[in-house]
N, C-alpha and C positions, 0 to 999 in steps of 0.2 A: 504494500500500500504506500502511496506517496503521502507526504505530509499534508497535502491539500485535499486528499480524498479520504474521508472518514470510512472506517470499516463498515461494510454493508451489514454484517451480522449485528453490530451494535446499533446502527441507525434503524434497522428494521423492527426493533422492539417497540411495542406500543403500550403494553401493560406488564409491569414487572411481577414476577412470581416471588412470593415470600416463603420462608420456612414455616411449615405447619407446626413444628415443634423444634426447640433448640437442642438437637441431638443428631449425631451421626449414627444412624441405626446399624450400620456395618461395624463401627467401632464398639457399639453397645453389645452386639452379638459376640464380638471377640473378647469382650471384657477389657478393652483398651480405652485410653483417654485420647482427646484431641486438643489441638491448640485453638484453631478458629474454624468456622464453618462457612461453606459456600453453597449457593442455591443455583441449580441448573435452570436457565431461563427458558428452556424448551419443554422440560417435563416436570420440573419442581423437585428433582432429586436433591437431597441435602447430603453433602459429603464433607469430610475434613480437608483442610488445606494442605499445601505442600510442606509446611513446617511441622505437620503432624506425622506420626510414625507411618501411618497407612496410606496417606495421600489419596483418599477415596474420591475426592472431587475430580482430580486429574485422571484417575483410573476410569471414572465414569465417562469422561470425555473420550478417552481412547477406545472404550468399548462401544459407545453410542454415537460418537462424532457430533454430539450436541455442542456447539461452539462457544456459548456464552454462559458465564456464571456471574453471580453477584455476591457481595459479601452478606453474610447473615448476621454480622456483628452489629450490636447497637451503636448508632452514631456513625457508622460507615456507610457511604452511599457511592459505590463504584461498581463498575462492570468490567469483566475481563474477557477478551476473545482469545481463546486458545489458538485458533487458526492463524490469526494475524499478529498475535502477541501484542495486542493493543488494549489499553485501559481507557475508560471514560468515566467521568463522574456524572451523577445525576442529581 
């Protein structure tokens, strides 16, 4: 992407999905903790961030090819496109 052309995955979003609960269900099933949570903007999957042991949000992207996540952290308002490695605040 050029600096003048915003990522089409980020600009195509019209309504943001939010976490239905503040938990990474995959970490809970493993008995593990997480650092931060991310929400898939295509299907709503909640996964742990790359600073977490299991990196479930990124694993979800690799398995599903759903390109955009948002932060599920209180006070954080940003999106990340895995495909273009581009961030946007909202």
